N, C-alpha and C positions, 0 to 999 in steps of 0.2 A: 306200296303202290300210291299216290299223291290220291288225298285229299284224306286217308287214316289217319288217325292222332295216331304219335310218338307213345310209346310205354302202353298201350294197351292192345295186352292175348283176347284172341278170339278161340272157344272153341267150342265144337260141335259135335254131340252126344248121336249114336242113331247107335243100334241093336242088331242080332242076328243068331241069328242061332247055334250053336256049335256041329251042329252036321244037317244036308236040308236032308234028309233018305230017315232022319228017326225023330219022333219029340223027343226034343232034348231041352235037358233045361234053354234059357238064350242070357246072354251075356252082352255085357257093353264092347263098343270100337268109341275110340274119341279118334278122327283125327284134330289134331290142334294148327290153326295156318294163324299165323303172324300176320301184320303190314308189309314192315319191309323183312322176309324170314323164312323156311322153308318150313314145310308141312312136318311135322313133328307125328306121332303115332303112340299109342296108348291102350292097351284092354284092360278091362275091368271087375267088377264080378258081375255076379252075377247080379237076374235083374229079375226083377217079380209082375208075375199080368197077371188084374182078375179079372177076370169075364162081368163082373157082377158089374162092374164099372162102368171099365171105359176098353175092355182084352185089350190095353198098350203095354207094351212093356215099363217097368219103373225105375228105379231102385232106390232101394233103402235105405236109414239116415247111413247111415255108414257106408255105403259101398259109393254113395255121392261125394262125400267129404273129401271118402280114403282120393276117390277116379278127377276132385278139380284140384287137390291139394301135389295127389303125382304131377298138374297138365301145368301149373305154375310153376313145381318145380325146373321141369324143364325147359322150358319157357325163362326162365333163374339161372340155367346153367349154361344155356346158347345165347343169352343175351346180358350176362354176367352182372345183371338186374331182375327185382323183380316187379314185377306188373303194377302200372297205376293200376290199368281198373279192367278189368272181366270183363268181356264180354260172351254169355252158355248162349248157344242155341241148340232147340231140342227141338223135336216130331211128336211130344211127346207134353196134357202138359204134368204141370212140378203138384204132387200131393205133398201138405203140410209135411211128412216127415225127409220126405224128400228136396222141399225148399230148406229149408232146419243146419237138412247138412253140406247143401253146395254154401250157406251162409255161411257156418263152421268153415268148409275148407279154403275158405277166404285168408282165415288168416288174421291178419293185419290191413289185408288189401279191403279199402274204407268204400269203394266205388266200383260199382257192377251194377253190370245191366243184364236181366234174365230171361228171354221170348221162349214164347212159342209158338212154330211157326207151322201153318197148315196150309194146304196148297185147297180153293174159297171156289165149289164147283157154279157160283152164282156169276152169271155173264154180266157186264158191266159196259155201258154204252153212252159214247158222245158223236153231238150235231154233228155231220160230216160222212161223207165216202171209209175214211182210214179210224181204222181200233185207237183205244186208249193208248195216249203217249208213256213208252217208257219209263218210269219213273213217277205215275200218276198216285198220290196216296190221300187211302178216305182216312177220313177219322170217323170212327164210330161207334164208336161212347168212353168212359171211358179209361186205358193204356188197353186198347182196342181197334187197328190200325188193322187196312187195306195199302196192300202197293202194285202196282203192276212193277214186275221186274222183268214181266214180254210185254211189245208193242210199241207202236210206229214212233220210228226215230228220225228226227226232222234234217237231220244230216245225211242219212240214208234219201230220204223223203219215200219211205219204205215200212215195212213191217215184217222184219225177218221170222217169220215166225209161217207158223201150219194155223188153221182154227184158228177160233174164239182166242185170247190172251185171256187164259186164267190170273186171277191177282193169286199174291197168297196174304195172310189174312194172320196176321201177330197178333193171337188169340188166349195170349199172357204177355204183360211184362211185369217186372220185377226189379228196383231199379230209379236210377235219378235223372235218365237224360231227357230229353223232348225226344217226342215222337218224329219231330223229325228230323233228330240225330239217329236215330235211330236207326230209320228206316233207311236215313244215307247212307250208312256201315253196308244190312244187308241189300242194294243194289252194286257196292261196291265189291264187294263180297263177290259179284256174279259175273266180274270180268274175269277174274283170280287164278281162272283156270287155263293154264299157261298150255298145254296138253291139246289145247281145241284150236281150228280157226272160225269159230262159231264168237263171232258179233260179244253175246253174253247168254248167262246160261237162267232158269226160270227155279232154279234155286242158287240159294251163297257157296262157294266153296268149302263153307261150313260142312252142313248135311249134306249134300253132294261127294265132298271123301269122302267122309264119316262111314255114309255106304256101303261106295267102292271098297272102303279097306273088310268093314267087314261081312263082304263077299268072301274075300283071297284067306280070310280070317276061318272063315268054313273050310276048309280046304286045312289049312294049319292041325296038325295030327299033335296029341295033350300033351302039352307037359315042355312042349318048342316057347319060349318066349320068345314072340315079333319084335321084327327088329320095327326099330321107333322114329329113325326119318323116311319119308314119305319117297324118295325115290325105290324102293324099295319096292313098291305097292305097285308102280306109273306101269 
């Protein structure tokens, strides 16, 4: 897609239960989306949930390292060269061991951006009759940003959505890229769902596809290795 840097591997991490009918352990599912390639799918190791902390799923250091190494290996096999940079999107915060595992999984790759995305329930307004502009970014603090992935589109002269748009909040950012660059990439990735006629979605395809794949893997019998190409999940 125009505007996304070359040789960058975009990874989305989501979690799902093996069976929707039983209180089983959780495992991670991962959908990997390229700027100019096909989405690839990986099934990761079991996740950890500590209700005393945040009740969200996380990976231990070994699971995080293995998952990212496999993602980079898939990218390399498809593009015949390793990525220069890795961007990872997740919906839970990075535990220290988890972050260390992801960094170790980078191997010799020096450039990376690991981000935690959450949907903010706080409303923001702007002067006038229309909602905030799609693409509006607000820096709340050091490595803490807001991004309106839904909002008023001047080209259409309308807001193609329902209710008051809620911004995404980047609550954690580990990496070297400036806020403007990582937010521009998130906005571009909201337009990569080619299975929809929508102008854009509220979530980048990294997170949206990972969640979608997780719902399908929930129904997969034990011991079956999932297909790696996203076309099998459409």
